[in-house]
KOLDOSE-605856 format. One line per 5 residues: number of its first residue (from 0); their letters; for each residue x, y, z of N, C-alpha, C, O. Coordinates in Angstrom, 2 decimals, decimal comma, always signed. Layout:
NUM = A = X Y Z X Y Z X Y Z X Y Z | ...
This chain:
0 = XXXXX = +11,88 +109,00 -36,50 +13,27 +108,52 -36,45 +13,86 +108,36 -37,85 +15,07 +108,22 -38,00 | +13,00 +108,38 -38,88 +13,50 +108,34 -40,24 +14,31 +107,11 -40,57 +13,95 +106,00 -40,20 | +15,40 +107,32 -41,27 +16,21 +106,21 -41,76 +16,99 +105,50 -40,66 +17,57 +104,44 -40,90 | +17,02 +106,06 -39,48 +17,71 +105,38 -38,37 +17,10 +104,01 -38,13 +17,78 +103,09 -37,66 | +15,79 +103,85 -38,45 +15,13 +102,56 -38,28 +15,67 +101,50 -39,23 +15,46 +100,31 -39,01
5 = XXXXX = +16,37 +101,93 -40,27 +16,88 +100,99 -41,28 +18,27 +100,46 -40,93 +18,79 +99,59 -41,62 | +18,88 +100,98 -39,87 +20,22 +100,55 -39,48 +20,18 +99,10 -38,99 +19,29 +98,73 -38,22 | +21,12 +98,31 -39,44 +21,25 +96,91 -39,04 +22,54 +96,74 -38,24 +23,59 +97,20 -38,67 | +22,46 +96,08 -37,09 +23,64 +95,80 -36,26 +24,08 +94,36 -36,46 +23,27 +93,44 -36,46 | +25,39 +94,18 -36,63 +25,97 +92,85 -36,76 +27,26 +92,80 -35,96 +27,96 +93,80 -35,83
10 = XXXXX = +27,58 +91,63 -35,42 +28,88 +91,44 -34,78 +29,94 +91,39 -35,86 +29,80 +90,68 -36,85 | +31,02 +92,15 -35,66 +32,09 +92,20 -36,66 +33,43 +91,86 -36,00 +33,56 +91,87 -34,78 | +34,42 +91,56 -36,83 +35,75 +91,21 -36,34 +36,42 +92,43 -35,71 +36,16 +93,57 -36,08 | +37,28 +92,16 -34,74 +37,99 +93,25 -34,07 +38,86 +94,04 -35,04 +39,01 +95,25 -34,89 | +39,44 +93,36 -36,02 +40,30 +94,05 -36,98 +39,52 +95,08 -37,78 +40,02 +96,18 -38,06
15 = XXXXX = +38,29 +94,73 -38,16 +37,44 +95,66 -38,91 +36,99 +96,81 -38,00 +37,03 +97,97 -38,39 | +36,57 +96,45 -36,78 +36,11 +97,46 -35,83 +37,23 +98,44 -35,48 +37,03 +99,65 -35,48 | +38,40 +97,92 -35,19 +39,50 +98,78 -34,76 +39,94 +99,73 -35,87 +40,29 +100,88 -35,60 | +39,94 +99,25 -37,10 +40,31 +100,12 -38,22 +39,32 +101,27 -38,36 +39,72 +102,40 -38,63 | +38,03 +100,97 -38,18 +37,01 +102,01 -38,27 +37,13 +103,01 -37,12 +37,03 +104,22 -37,33
20 = XXXXX = +37,36 +102,50 -35,91 +37,49 +103,38 -34,75 +38,68 +104,32 -34,90 +38,57 +105,52 -34,62 | +39,80 +103,80 -35,35 +40,99 +104,64 -35,52 +40,75 +105,77 -36,52 +41,31 +106,85 -36,40 | +39,90 +105,49 -37,49 +39,62 +106,49 -38,53 +38,56 +107,49 -38,10 +38,62 +108,65 -38,49 | +37,58 +107,05 -37,30 +36,40 +107,87 -37,06 +36,21 +108,35 -35,62 +35,44 +109,28 -35,40 | +36,88 +107,74 -34,64 +36,73 +108,21 -33,26 +37,60 +109,44 -33,03 +38,70 +109,54 -33,57
25 = XXXXX = +37,11 +110,38 -32,22 +37,85 +111,63 -32,03 +39,25 +111,42 -31,47 +40,15 +112,22 -31,72 | +39,44 +110,34 -30,70 +40,75 +110,06 -30,11 +41,71 +109,38 -31,07 +42,92 +109,46 -30,91 | +41,16 +108,72 -32,09 +41,98 +107,97 -33,02 +42,57 +106,71 -32,42 +43,47 +106,10 -33,00 | +42,07 +106,31 -31,25 +42,64 +105,16 -30,54 +41,56 +104,13 -30,21 +40,39 +104,46 -30,04 | +41,99 +102,87 -30,12 +41,10 +101,79 -29,71 +41,36 +101,45 -28,25 +42,37 +101,87 -27,67
30 = XXXXX = +40,46 +100,68 -27,65 +40,62 +100,20 -26,28 +41,01 +98,73 -26,35 +40,23 +97,92 -26,85 | +42,19 +98,35 -25,87 +42,65 +96,96 -25,97 +41,71 +95,95 -25,32 +41,66 +94,79 -25,72 | +40,96 +96,40 -24,30 +40,06 +95,50 -23,59 +38,79 +95,17 -24,36 +38,03 +94,28 -23,95 | +38,54 +95,84 -25,45 +37,32 +95,58 -26,22 +37,33 +94,16 -26,76 +38,32 +93,69 -27,32 | +36,21 +93,48 -26,58 +36,13 +92,09 -27,04 +34,86 +91,78 -27,83 +34,79 +90,75 -28,50
35 = XXXXX = +33,87 +92,67 -27,77 +32,62 +92,48 -28,49 +32,36 +93,72 -29,32 +32,21 +94,82 -28,79 | +32,31 +93,53 -30,63 +32,20 +94,68 -31,54 +30,94 +94,57 -32,40 +30,72 +93,56 -33,07 | +30,13 +95,62 -32,37 +28,95 +95,68 -33,22 +29,22 +96,66 -34,36 +29,67 +97,78 -34,13 | +28,94 +96,23 -35,58 +28,99 +97,12 -36,72 +27,61 +97,65 -37,02 +26,63 +96,90 -36,98 | +27,50 +98,93 -37,32 +26,22 +99,57 -37,62 +26,17 +99,83 -39,13 +26,93 +100,64 -39,66
40 = XXXXX = +25,27 +99,13 -39,81 +25,22 +99,16 -41,27 +23,97 +99,86 -41,77 +22,87 +99,63 -41,27 | +24,16 +100,71 -42,76 +23,05 +101,35 -43,46 +23,30 +101,15 -44,95 +24,38 +101,46 -45,45 | +22,30 +100,63 -45,65 +22,46 +100,29 -47,07 +23,65 +99,35 -47,28 +24,38 +99,44 -48,27 | +23,80 +98,43 -46,33 +24,84 +97,38 -46,36 +26,26 +97,93 -46,24 +27,23 +97,21 -46,51 | +26,39 +99,19 -45,85 +27,71 +99,79 -45,67 +27,95 +100,08 -44,19 +27,04 +100,49 -43,48
45 = XXXXX = +29,19 +99,85 -43,74 +29,55 +100,09 -42,34 +29,72 +101,59 -42,10 +30,56 +102,24 -42,72 | +28,92 +102,12 -41,16 +28,99 +103,54 -40,85 +29,16 +103,81 -39,36 +29,25 +104,96 -38,94 | +29,21 +102,76 -38,55 +29,38 +102,95 -37,12 +29,88 +101,70 -36,43 +29,65 +100,58 -36,90 | +30,57 +101,89 -35,32 +31,08 +100,77 -34,53 +30,85 +101,05 -33,05 +31,06 +102,16 -32,57 | +30,41 +100,02 -32,34 +30,28 +100,07 -30,89 +31,07 +98,90 -30,31 +30,82 +97,75 -30,66
50 = XXXXX = +32,01 +99,20 -29,42 +32,87 +98,17 -28,86 +32,64 +98,05 -27,35 +32,66 +99,04 -26,62 | +32,40 +96,81 -26,91 +32,20 +96,50 -25,50 +33,35 +95,63 -25,00 +33,98 +94,92 -25,78 | +33,60 +95,69 -23,70 +34,62 +94,84 -23,11 +34,67 +95,01 -21,60 +33,80 +95,65 -21,01 | +35,68 +94,44 -20,99 +35,85 +94,57 -19,55 +36,52 +95,90 -19,21 +37,39 +96,35 -19,96 | +36,13 +96,54 -18,11 +36,82 +97,76 -17,68 +38,27 +97,44 -17,31 +38,59 +96,31 -16,96
55 = XXXXX = +39,14 +98,44 -17,39 +40,55 +98,24 -17,03 +40,70 +97,84 -15,57 +41,48 +96,95 -15,25 | +39,96 +98,50 -14,69 +40,06 +98,23 -13,26 +38,76 +97,57 -12,79 +38,00 +98,16 -12,03 | +38,54 +96,37 -13,26 +37,26 +95,69 -13,06 +36,94 +95,44 -11,59 +35,78 +95,52 -11,19 | +37,94 +95,14 -10,79 +37,69 +94,85 -9,38 +37,08 +96,04 -8,65 +36,33 +95,85 -7,69 | +37,38 +97,26 -9,09 +36,85 +98,45 -8,46 +35,45 +98,81 -8,98 +34,73 +99,61 -8,38
60 = XXXXX = +35,08 +98,19 -10,09 +33,82 +98,53 -10,74 +32,67 +97,64 -10,31 +31,54 +98,10 -10,20 | +32,95 +96,36 -10,05 +31,90 +95,39 -9,79 +30,97 +95,79 -8,65 +29,77 +95,54 -8,71 | +31,51 +96,41 -7,62 +30,72 +96,77 -6,45 +29,74 +97,92 -6,70 +28,91 +98,22 -5,84 | +29,83 +98,56 -7,86 +28,91 +99,66 -8,15 +27,47 +99,18 -8,23 +26,54 +99,93 -7,95 | +27,29 +97,92 -8,63 +25,96 +97,33 -8,68 +25,97 +96,08 -7,81 +26,80 +95,19 -8,00
65 = XXXXX = +25,07 +96,02 -6,89 +25,04 +94,96 -5,86 +24,99 +93,56 -6,48 +24,20 +93,27 -7,37 | +25,87 +92,69 -5,96 +25,84 +91,29 -6,34 +26,35 +90,97 -7,73 +26,00 +89,93 -8,28 | +27,16 +91,84 -8,31 +27,67 +91,61 -9,66 +28,78 +90,58 -9,65 +29,77 +90,74 -8,95 | +28,61 +89,51 -10,45 +29,67 +88,52 -10,63 +30,70 +88,99 -11,63 +30,49 +89,99 -12,32 | +31,80 +88,28 -11,71 +32,94 +88,69 -12,54 +32,55 +88,88 -14,01 +33,06 +89,78 -14,68
70 = XXXXX = +31,66 +88,05 -14,52 +31,29 +88,10 -15,94 +29,86 +88,60 -16,15 +29,19 +88,19 -17,09 | +29,41 +89,49 -15,26 +28,02 +89,92 -15,33 +27,85 +91,40 -15,67 +26,77 +91,96 -15,47 | +28,90 +92,04 -16,20 +28,78 +93,42 -16,66 +29,75 +93,65 -17,80 +30,71 +92,90 -17,98 | +29,49 +94,70 -18,57 +30,36 +95,10 -19,66 +30,51 +96,62 -19,65 +29,66 +97,34 -19,13 | +31,59 +97,09 -20,24 +31,75 +98,52 -20,47 +31,62 +98,81 -21,95 +32,25 +98,16 -22,78
75 = XXXXX = +30,80 +99,78 -22,28 +30,75 +100,30 -23,64 +31,90 +101,30 -23,74 +31,78 +102,45 -23,32 | +33,02 +100,83 -24,30 +34,23 +101,66 -24,21 +34,63 +102,37 -25,50 +35,61 +103,12 -25,50 | +33,91 +102,16 -26,57 +34,13 +102,95 -27,78 +32,85 +103,02 -28,61 +32,19 +102,01 -28,85 | +32,51 +104,23 -29,03 +31,46 +104,46 -30,01 +32,02 +105,38 -31,08 +32,50 +106,47 -30,78 | +31,95 +104,93 -32,33 +32,45 +105,75 -33,42 +31,46 +105,67 -34,58 +31,14 +104,58 -35,05
80 = XXXXX = +30,97 +106,81 -35,04 +30,01 +106,89 -36,13 +30,52 +107,91 -37,15 +31,08 +108,94 -36,78 | +30,33 +107,61 -38,43 +30,70 +108,61 -39,42 +29,52 +109,54 -39,68 +28,45 +109,38 -39,09 | +29,71 +110,50 -40,56 +28,69 +111,53 -40,78 +27,55 +111,07 -41,68 +26,60 +111,82 -41,92 | +27,62 +109,83 -42,17 +26,59 +109,35 -43,10 +25,32 +108,90 -42,39 +24,25 +108,85 -43,00 | +25,43 +108,57 -41,11 +24,26 +108,07 -40,39 +23,32 +109,21 -40,01 +23,77 +110,30 -39,67
85 = XXXXX = +22,02 +108,97 -40,07 +21,03 +110,03 -39,79 +20,90 +110,30 -38,30 +21,49 +109,61 -37,46 | +20,11 +111,32 -37,98 +19,83 +111,71 -36,60 +19,21 +110,54 -35,83 +18,45 +109,75 -36,39 | +19,52 +110,45 -34,58 +19,03 +109,42 -33,65 +19,69 +108,06 -33,85 +19,30 +107,08 -33,21 | +20,69 +107,97 -34,73 +21,33 +106,68 -34,99 +22,02 +106,13 -33,76 +21,93 +104,93 -33,49 | +22,71 +106,99 -33,00 +23,48 +106,51 -31,86 +22,59 +105,86 -30,80 +22,87 +104,75 -30,34
90 = XXXXX = +21,51 +106,56 -30,42 +20,63 +106,01 -29,38 +19,93 +104,74 -29,87 +19,73 +103,82 -29,08 | +19,58 +104,69 -31,14 +18,95 +103,47 -31,67 +19,94 +102,31 -31,64 +19,57 +101,19 -31,28 | +21,18 +102,57 -32,01 +22,19 +101,50 -32,03 +22,50 +101,00 -30,62 +22,69 +99,80 -30,42 | +22,55 +101,90 -29,66 +22,74 +101,47 -28,27 +21,61 +100,56 -27,85 +21,84 +99,50 -27,27 | +20,37 +100,95 -28,15 +19,21 +100,16 -27,76 +19,25 +98,77 -28,39 +18,99 +97,77 -27,71
95 = XXXXX = +19,58 +98,70 -29,66 +19,63 +97,39 -30,34 +20,76 +96,54 -29,77 +20,58 +95,34 -29,56 | +21,93 +97,15 -29,53 +23,06 +96,38 -29,00 +22,74 +95,80 -27,63 +23,11 +94,66 -27,33 | +22,03 +96,56 -26,80 +21,66 +96,06 -25,48 +20,67 +94,90 -25,60 +20,75 +93,94 -24,85 | +19,73 +95,00 -26,54 +18,79 +93,89 -26,77 +19,53 +92,62 -27,21 +19,19 +91,52 -26,77 | +20,53 +92,79 -28,06 +21,30 +91,64 -28,53 +22,12 +91,03 -27,40 +22,24 +89,81 -27,30
100 = XXXXX = +22,69 +91,87 -26,55 +23,44 +91,38 -25,39 +22,50 +90,63 -24,45 +22,83 +89,55 -23,95 | +21,34 +91,21 -24,20 +20,36 +90,58 -23,30 +19,93 +89,21 -23,82 +19,74 +88,28 -23,04 | +19,78 +89,09 -25,14 +19,34 +87,83 -25,75 +20,44 +86,78 -25,78 +20,20 +85,62 -25,47 | +21,65 +87,19 -26,15 +22,73 +86,24 -26,39 +23,71 +86,08 -25,23 +24,48 +85,13 -25,20 | +23,67 +87,01 -24,29 +24,52 +86,91 -23,09 +23,69 +87,30 -21,88 +23,91 +88,34 -21,27
105 = XXXXX = +22,72 +86,45 -21,53 +21,74 +86,80 -20,47 +22,36 +86,98 -19,10 +21,70 +87,47 -18,19 | +23,63 +86,59 -18,92 +24,28 +86,79 -17,62 +24,67 +88,25 -17,40 +24,92 +88,65 -16,26 | +24,72 +89,05 -18,45 +25,12 +90,45 -18,32 +23,98 +91,25 -17,69 +22,88 +91,30 -18,23 | +24,26 +91,86 -16,53 +23,23 +92,57 -15,77 +23,23 +94,08 -16,00 +22,20 +94,74 -15,85 | +24,39 +94,62 -16,37 +24,45 +96,07 -16,52 +25,61 +96,50 -17,40 +26,56 +95,76 -17,63
110 = XXXXX = +25,49 +97,75 -17,87 +26,49 +98,35 -18,77 +27,05 +99,61 -18,13 +26,31 +100,43 -17,57 | +28,35 +99,75 -18,21 +29,06 +100,95 -17,74 +29,59 +101,72 -18,94 +30,01 +101,12 -19,92 | +29,56 +103,02 -18,86 +30,23 +103,82 -19,90 +30,63 +105,18 -19,33 +30,09 +105,63 -18,32 | +31,56 +105,81 -20,00 +32,05 +107,12 -19,57 +31,94 +108,12 -20,71 +32,14 +107,78 -21,87 | +31,61 +109,36 -20,37 +31,58 +110,44 -21,34 +32,77 +111,36 -21,08 +33,00 +111,79 -19,95
115 = XXXXX = +33,51 +111,64 -22,12 +34,72 +112,47 -22,01 +34,33 +113,94 -22,15 +34,25 +114,48 -23,25 | +34,10 +114,58 -21,00 +33,75 +115,99 -20,99 +34,96 +116,90 -21,07 +34,87 +118,09 -20,77 | +36,10 +116,34 -21,47 +37,31 +117,14 -21,68 +37,54 +117,39 -23,16 +38,01 +118,45 -23,55 | +37,20 +116,39 -24,00 +37,46 +116,51 -25,43 +36,23 +116,33 -26,30 +36,20 +116,80 -27,43 | +35,19 +115,64 -25,78 +34,10 +115,23 -26,65 +32,74 +115,74 -26,20 +32,24 +116,72 -26,76
120 = XXXXX = +32,13 +115,11 -25,18 +30,79 +115,51 -24,77 +30,44 +115,01 -23,39 +31,19 +114,25 -22,78 | +29,28 +115,45 -22,89 +28,88 +115,13 -21,52 +27,92 +113,94 -21,42 +27,38 +113,66 -20,35 | +27,71 +113,23 -22,55 +26,90 +112,02 -22,50 +25,47 +112,18 -22,95 +24,59 +111,48 -22,45 | +25,21 +113,07 -23,88 +23,87 +113,28 -24,40 +23,23 +111,97 -24,86 +22,07 +111,70 -24,58 | +24,01 +111,17 -25,57 +23,50 +109,92 -26,13 +23,12 +108,95 -25,01 +22,11 +108,26 -25,10
125 = XXXXX = +23,93 +108,90 -23,96 +23,63 +107,99 -22,85 +22,34 +108,39 -22,14 +21,52 +107,54 -21,80 | +22,16 +109,67 -21,93 +20,94 +110,14 -21,27 +19,72 +109,82 -22,11 +18,67 +109,44 -21,58 | +19,84 +109,96 -23,43 +18,73 +109,65 -24,33 +18,46 +108,16 -24,40 +17,38 +107,74 -24,83 | +19,42 +107,35 -23,98 +19,30 +105,90 -24,08 +18,91 +105,24 -22,76 +18,88 +104,01 -22,67 | +18,62 +106,04 -21,74 +18,15 +105,48 -20,49 +19,22 +105,18 -19,46 +18,93 +104,54 -18,45
130 = XXXXX = +20,44 +105,62 -19,69 +21,50 +105,47 -18,69 +21,26 +106,47 -17,56 +20,63 +107,51 -17,76 | +21,76 +106,15 -16,37 +21,73 +107,09 -15,26 +23,15 +107,61 -15,00 +24,13 +106,90 -15,20 | +23,22 +108,83 -14,54 +24,50 +109,47 -14,24 +24,91 +109,15 -12,81 +24,12 +109,34 -11,89 | +26,13 +108,66 -12,62 +26,57 +108,27 -11,28 +27,84 +108,97 -10,82 +28,27 +108,77 -9,68 | +28,45 +109,77 -11,66 +29,66 +110,47 -11,22 +30,00 +111,59 -12,19 +29,89 +111,43 -13,41
135 = XXXXX = +30,42 +112,72 -11,64 +31,03 +113,81 -12,41 +32,33 +114,15 -11,70 +32,32 +114,63 -10,57 | +33,43 +113,91 -12,35 +34,72 +114,18 -11,72 +35,62 +115,00 -12,64 +35,63 +114,84 -13,86 | +36,38 +115,88 -12,00 +37,38 +116,63 -12,75 +38,38 +115,65 -13,34 +38,89 +114,77 -12,65 | +38,64 +115,81 -14,62 +39,53 +114,89 -15,32 +40,90 +115,53 -15,51 +41,07 +116,43 -16,33 | +41,86 +115,05 -14,75 +43,22 +115,60 -14,87 +44,16 +114,59 -15,52 +45,38 +114,70 -15,42
140 = XXXXX = +43,57 +113,60 -16,19 +44,38 +112,50 -16,72 +44,70 +112,63 -18,20 +45,33 +111,74 -18,78 | +44,27 +113,73 -18,83 +44,52 +113,92 -20,26 +45,52 +115,05 -20,44 +45,38 +116,13 -19,86 | +46,54 +114,80 -21,25 +47,57 +115,81 -21,49 +47,76 +116,04 -22,99 +47,50 +115,16 -23,81 | +48,21 +117,24 -23,30 +48,53 +117,60 -24,68 +50,04 +117,79 -24,78 +50,62 +118,63 -24,09 | +50,67 +117,01 -25,64 +52,12 +117,07 -25,79 +52,53 +118,27 -26,65 +51,69 +118,89 -27,31
145 = XXXXX = +53,80 +118,57 -26,63 +54,31 +119,72 -27,37 +54,06 +119,59 -28,87 +53,92 +120,60 -29,57 | +53,99 +118,36 -29,38 +53,76 +118,15 -30,80 +52,27 +118,16 -31,18 +51,91 +117,96 -32,34 | +51,40 +118,41 -30,17 +49,97 +118,49 -30,42 +49,20 +117,21 -30,14 +47,97 +117,22 -30,12 | +49,91 +116,10 -29,92 +49,24 +114,84 -29,62 +48,56 +114,91 -28,26 +49,11 +115,48 -27,32 | +47,37 +114,33 -28,16 +46,63 +114,27 -26,90 +46,61 +112,83 -26,43 +46,14 +111,94 -27,15
150 = XXXXX = +47,10 +112,59 -25,22 +47,23 +111,23 -24,70 +46,83 +111,19 -23,22 +46,70 +112,23 -22,58 | +46,64 +109,99 -22,71 +46,38 +109,81 -21,28 +47,68 +109,99 -20,51 +48,73 +109,51 -20,95 | +47,63 +110,66 -19,38 +48,83 +110,89 -18,58 +49,48 +109,59 -18,16 +50,71 +109,52 -18,03 | +48,66 +108,53 -17,93 +49,21 +107,26 -17,50 +50,14 +106,65 -18,53 +50,93 +105,75 -18,22 | +50,05 +107,15 -19,77 +50,98 +106,69 -20,81 +52,42 +106,92 -20,38 +53,32 +106,18 -20,77
155 = XXXXX = +52,63 +107,96 -19,57 +53,98 +108,32 -19,15 +54,28 +107,92 -17,71 +55,31 +108,30 -17,16 | +53,39 +107,17 -17,12 +53,66 +106,68 -15,76 +53,69 +105,16 -15,70 +54,01 +104,58 -14,66 | +53,34 +104,52 -16,82 +53,36 +103,06 -16,87 +53,90 +102,60 -18,23 +53,84 +103,33 -19,22 | +54,41 +101,38 -18,25 +54,75 +100,73 -19,51 +56,00 +101,24 -20,19 +56,92 +101,75 -19,56 | +56,00 +101,08 -21,52 +57,21 +101,26 -22,32 +57,73 +102,70 -22,33 +58,92 +102,92 -22,55
160 = XXXXX = +56,85 +103,68 -22,11 +57,31 +105,07 -22,15 +58,22 +105,42 -20,99 +59,02 +106,36 -21,08 | +58,11 +104,66 -19,89 +59,05 +104,86 -18,78 +60,46 +104,52 -19,23 +61,42 +105,19 -18,87 | +60,56 +103,46 -20,03 +61,87 +103,07 -20,55 +62,43 +104,14 -21,48 +63,63 +104,39 -21,49 | +61,55 +104,77 -22,26 +61,99 +105,83 -23,16 +62,54 +107,03 -22,40 +63,35 +107,80 -22,93 | +62,10 +107,18 -21,15 +62,54 +108,31 -20,33 +63,64 +107,90 -19,36 +63,83 +108,54 -18,32
165 = XXXXX = +64,35 +106,85 -19,70 +65,46 +106,41 -18,86 +65,01 +105,80 -17,55 +65,74 +105,87 -16,56 | +63,82 +105,22 -17,53 +63,31 +104,58 -16,32 +62,61 +105,53 -15,39 +62,24 +105,14 -14,28 | +62,42 +106,79 -15,80 +61,76 +107,79 -14,94 +60,28 +107,89 -15,30 +59,92 +108,09 -16,46 | +59,43 +107,74 -14,30 +58,00 +107,89 -14,51 +57,59 +109,35 -14,33 +58,11 +110,03 -13,44 | +56,69 +109,82 -15,15 +56,23 +111,20 -15,04 +55,98 +111,80 -16,40 +56,65 +111,46 -17,38
170 = XXXXX = +54,98 +112,69 -16,48 +54,64 +113,29 -17,76 +55,72 +114,28 -18,18 +56,39 +114,86 -17,32 | +55,91 +114,47 -19,49 +56,93 +115,43 -19,96 +56,68 +116,84 -19,40 +55,53 +117,25 -19,25 | +57,73 +117,56 -19,11 +57,61 +118,88 -18,51 +56,91 +119,88 -19,42 +56,29 +120,82 -18,95 | +57,01 +119,66 -20,74 +56,38 +120,61 -21,66 +54,96 +120,20 -22,04 +54,36 +120,80 -22,93 | +54,42 +119,18 -21,36 +53,05 +118,75 -21,63 +52,06 +119,65 -20,91 +52,34 +120,17 -19,82
175 = XXXXX = +50,89 +119,83 -21,52 +49,83 +120,68 -20,95 +48,68 +119,80 -20,48 +48,17 +118,98 -21,25 | +48,26 +119,96 -19,23 +47,10 +119,22 -18,73 +45,83 +119,89 -19,24 +45,65 +121,10 -19,11 | +44,95 +119,10 -19,83 +43,70 +119,64 -20,35 +42,64 +119,66 -19,24 +42,52 +118,70 -18,48 | +41,90 +120,73 -19,18 +40,85 +120,86 -18,16 +39,53 +120,31 -18,69 +39,19 +120,49 -19,86 | +38,80 +119,64 -17,81 +37,51 +119,10 -18,21 +37,00 +118,12 -17,17 +37,49 +118,10 -16,04
180 = XXXXX = +36,03 +117,33 -17,56 +35,40 +116,40 -16,64 +35,23 +115,02 -17,28 +35,23 +114,88 -18,50 | +35,08 +114,02 -16,43 +34,71 +112,68 -16,86 +33,40 +112,34 -16,17 +33,27 +112,46 -14,95 | +32,43 +111,92 -16,96 +31,10 +111,60 -16,43 +30,85 +110,10 -16,58 +31,07 +109,52 -17,64 | +30,39 +109,48 -15,51 +30,18 +108,02 -15,50 +28,68 +107,70 -15,56 +27,88 +108,27 -14,81 | +28,33 +106,79 -16,45 +26,94 +106,40 -16,64 +26,76 +104,89 -16,48 +27,66 +104,11 -16,80
185 = XXXXX = +25,59 +104,49 -15,98 +25,26 +103,07 -15,80 +23,88 +102,80 -16,40 +22,95 +103,60 -16,25 | +23,78 +101,65 -17,08 +22,49 +101,19 -17,60 +22,20 +99,80 -17,02 +23,00 +98,88 -17,20 | +21,09 +99,65 -16,34 +20,71 +98,36 -15,78 +19,90 +97,56 -16,80 +18,78 +97,92 -17,14 | +20,50 +96,47 -17,27 +19,74 +95,54 -18,11 +18,77 +94,76 -17,23 +17,60 +94,59 -17,57 | +19,28 +94,30 -16,10 +18,44 +93,62 -15,11 +17,90 +94,68 -14,15 +18,62 +95,15 -13,27
190 = XXXXX = +16,65 +95,04 -14,32 +16,06 +96,13 -13,55 +15,90 +95,79 -12,06 +15,61 +96,67 -11,25 | +16,11 +94,53 -11,71 +16,01 +94,15 -10,29 +17,30 +94,47 -9,53 +17,32 +94,44 -8,30 | +18,35 +94,77 -10,25 +19,63 +95,06 -9,61 +19,58 +96,42 -8,91 +18,81 +97,30 -9,27 | +20,44 +96,55 -7,90 +20,50 +97,78 -7,12 +21,84 +98,47 -7,35 +22,90 +97,86 -7,19 | +21,78 +99,74 -7,74 +23,00 +100,53 -7,92 +23,48 +100,99 -6,55 +22,72 +101,59 -5,78
195 = XXXXX = +24,74 +100,71 -6,25 +25,30 +101,01 -4,92 +25,93 +102,39 -4,81 +26,31 +102,82 -3,71 | +26,05 +103,09 -5,92 +26,63 +104,43 -5,89 +25,51 +105,44 -6,11 +24,48 +105,09 -6,69 | +25,70 +106,69 -5,67 +24,63 +107,68 -5,82 +24,26 +107,92 -7,29 +25,13 +108,01 -8,15 | +22,97 +108,02 -7,55 +22,48 +108,42 -8,87 +22,30 +109,93 -8,85 +21,59 +110,47 -8,01 | +22,94 +110,61 -9,79 +23,01 +112,07 -9,79 +22,01 +112,66 -10,79 +21,95 +112,19 -11,93
200 = XXXXX = +21,23 +113,66 -10,40 +20,33 +114,32 -11,36 +21,13 +114,95 -12,50 +22,23 +115,46 -12,28 | +20,58 +114,90 -13,70 +21,29 +115,46 -14,85 +21,53 +116,96 -14,68 +22,45 +117,51 -15,29 | +20,71 +117,62 -13,87 +20,88 +119,05 -13,64 +22,23 +119,39 -13,00 +22,70 +120,52 -13,09 | +22,84 +118,39 -12,36 +24,14 +118,61 -11,73 +25,23 +118,88 -12,76 +26,26 +119,47 -12,43 | +25,02 +118,47 -13,99 +26,02 +118,71 -15,03 +26,26 +120,21 -15,20 +27,40 +120,65 -15,29
205 = XXXXX = +25,18 +120,98 -15,23 +25,33 +122,44 -15,35 +25,86 +123,05 -14,06 +26,67 +123,98 -14,10 | +25,42 +122,53 -12,92 +25,90 +123,06 -11,64 +27,40 +122,87 -11,48 +28,07 +123,70 -10,86 | +27,93 +121,79 -12,05 +29,36 +121,51 -11,96 +30,14 +122,13 -13,11 +31,36 +122,02 -13,17 | +29,43 +122,79 -14,02 +30,10 +123,38 -15,18 +30,70 +122,34 -16,09 +31,74 +122,57 -16,71 | +30,05 +121,18 -16,18 +30,61 +120,04 -16,91 +29,99 +119,85 -18,29 +30,27 +118,85 -18,96
210 = XXXXX = +29,16 +120,79 -18,73 +28,50 +120,64 -20,02 +29,48 +120,72 -21,18 +30,34 +121,60 -21,23 | +29,32 +119,80 -22,11 +30,13 +119,82 -23,34 +29,39 +119,07 -24,43 +28,77 +118,03 -24,16 | +29,44 +119,58 -25,65 +28,80 +118,93 -26,78 +29,68 +119,09 -28,01 +30,03 +120,20 -28,40 | +30,02 +117,97 -28,61 +30,88 +117,94 -29,80 +32,17 +118,73 -29,59 +32,62 +119,47 -30,46 | +32,75 +118,55 -28,40 +34,05 +119,15 -28,12 +34,02 +120,61 -27,69 +35,07 +121,21 -27,49
215 = XXXXX = +32,83 +121,19 -27,56 +32,71 +122,59 -27,16 +32,00 +122,71 -25,82 +31,00 +122,02 -25,58 | +32,50 +123,57 -24,96 +31,88 +123,79 -23,65 +30,56 +124,51 -23,84 +30,52 +125,66 -24,30 | +29,48 +123,84 -23,48 +28,15 +124,43 -23,57 +27,24 +123,70 -22,59 +27,26 +122,47 -22,51 | +26,45 +124,45 -21,85 +25,61 +123,85 -20,81 +24,38 +123,18 -21,43 +24,05 +123,41 -22,59 | +23,71 +122,36 -20,62 +22,46 +121,74 -21,06 +21,40 +122,81 -21,32 +20,63 +122,72 -22,27
220 = XXXXX = +21,37 +123,83 -20,45 +20,38 +124,90 -20,58 +20,59 +125,68 -21,87 +19,63 +126,01 -22,56 | +21,82 +125,96 -22,20 +22,12 +126,69 -23,44 +21,67 +125,90 -24,66 +21,18 +126,47 -25,63 | +21,83 +124,57 -24,61 +21,37 +123,74 -25,72 +19,85 +123,73 -25,82 +19,30 +123,74 -26,92 | +19,18 +123,72 -24,67 +17,72 +123,78 -24,69 +17,24 +125,12 -25,26 +16,26 +125,17 -26,01 | +17,94 +126,20 -24,91 +17,54 +127,51 -25,39 +17,71 +127,62 -26,90 +16,91 +128,26 -27,58
225 = XX = +18,77 +126,99 -27,43 +19,03 +127,02 -28,87 +17,93 +126,27 -29,62 +17,47 +126,70 -30,68 | +17,52 +125,14 -29,04 +16,52 +124,31 -29,71 +15,10 +124,83 -29,49 +14,14 +124,24 -29,99
């Protein structure tokens, strides 16, 4: 694992975390629901951020794991690392963050996260970190505007952008819907818990044509062949 073993995780302020995410995450955006931020330090310098918080639609999520109380799960909703961190840094940081959550917030039973197979990847890091795959869905919620900006379609169906369009909800006519998938992963901190949704074999990623790595469409098998 090399120098990845030297990475130190610390809780950091949201202002510091958000500034790093905006600079280093592929989307350039933060998640407002994030409330717990881990900084990943190497040689005392910040090179990565992991942000946890409540899912946007929490009421629909709780039933995925049997008997989950309102404050008994978290979503890992942002991971941003710069190029200075060595190989295996992401999976090591996930493992350490989960240990810290287990120690300091023992009520948390499980972690939810999503892989953006439309712009980023199919969840290689989650699979390496012991998460299970529970959903592969076509993602029709990401659009590319005429000016090149990439945003969530709901940006134009809710909130202030409706006012900008004279009170009309709907994505701009010149916007392009991006094709891809969204993959949902779950990690059980409490191994006694029961997942209520189907656990999908990783091989289904290739069967669904959902493979993506670093923003490029590539199957799991093709990556194995390369390596």
